[in-house]
KEGU-493082 format. One record per residue: x, y, z of N, C-alpha, C, O in turn; residue in three letters. Coordinates in steps of 0.1 Angstrom, whole numbers, padded with zeros to 4 digits, always signed. Layout:
XYZXYZXYZXYZALA;...
//
This chain:
+0008-0012+0000+0000+0000+0000+0009+0013+0000+0006+0023-0006UNK;+0020+0012+0007+0029+0023+0008+0037+0026-0005+0041+0037-0008UNK;+0038+0015-0012+0045+0016-0026+0036+0025-0035+0041+0033-0042UNK;+0023+0022-0035+0013+0029-0043+0014+0044-0041+0014+0052-0050UNK;+0015+0048-0028+0015+0062-0025+0028+0068-0030+0029+0080-0033UNK;+0039+0060-0030+0052+0066-0034+0052+0068-0049+0059+0077-0054UNK;+0045+0059-0057+0046+0060-0071+0041+0074-0076+0046+0079-0086UNK;+0031+0080-0069+0026+0093-0073+0037+0103-0074+0036+0113-0082UNK;+0047+0102-0066+0057+0113-0064+0069+0110-0073+0079+0118-0072UNK;+0070+0099-0080+0082+0096-0088+0078+0094-0103+0067+0090-0106UNK;+0087+0096-0112+0085+0093-0126+0081+0079-0128+0084+0070-0120UNK;+0075+0076-0140+0070+0063-0143+0081+0052-0143+0080+0041-0138UNK;+0093+0056-0148+0104+0047-0149+0108+0042-0135+0111+0031-0133UNK;+0109+0052-0126+0113+0048-0112+0102+0040-0106+0105+0031-0098UNK;+0090+0044-0109+0079+0036-0103+0079+0022-0107+0077+0013-0099UNK;+0083+0019-0120+0084+0005-0124+0095-0002-0117+0093-0014-0113UNK;+0105+0005-0114+0116-0001-0106+0111-0004-0092+0114-0015-0086UNK;+0104+0005-0086+0099+0003-0072+0089-0009-0072+0090-0017-0063UNK;+0081-0010-0082+0071-0021-0083+0079-0034-0084+0076-0044-0078UNK;+0089-0034-0093+0097-0047-0095+0104-0051-0081+0104-0062-0078UNK;+0109-0041-0074+0115-0044-0061+0105-0049-0051+0107-0059-0044UNK;+0093-0043-0051+0083-0047-0042+0078-0061-0045+0076-0069-0036UNK;+0077-0065-0058+0073-0078-0062+0084-0088-0058+0080-0099-0053UNK;+0096-0085-0059+0107-0094-0055+0107-0096-0040+0108-0107-0035UNK;+0104-0085-0032+0103-0086-0018+0091-0095-0014+0092-0103-0005UNK;+0080-0093-0021+0068-0101-0019+0071-0116-0021+0067-0125-0013UNK;+0079-0119-0032+0082-0133-0034+0091-0139-0023+0089-0150-0019UNK;+0100-0131-0018+0109-0135-0008+0101-0138+0005+0103-0148+0012UNK;+0092-0129+0008+0083-0130+0020+0074-0143+0019+0073-0150+0029UNK;+0069-0145+0007+0060-0156+0005+0068-0169+0004+0062-0180+0003UNK;
//
């Protein structure tokens, strides 16, 4: 949820990177 709020404040390219990192973290957690 906190990633979504961050995306609004960064360019789309950086947002894609944040999403990728978030997905990797989610996979590690799961």
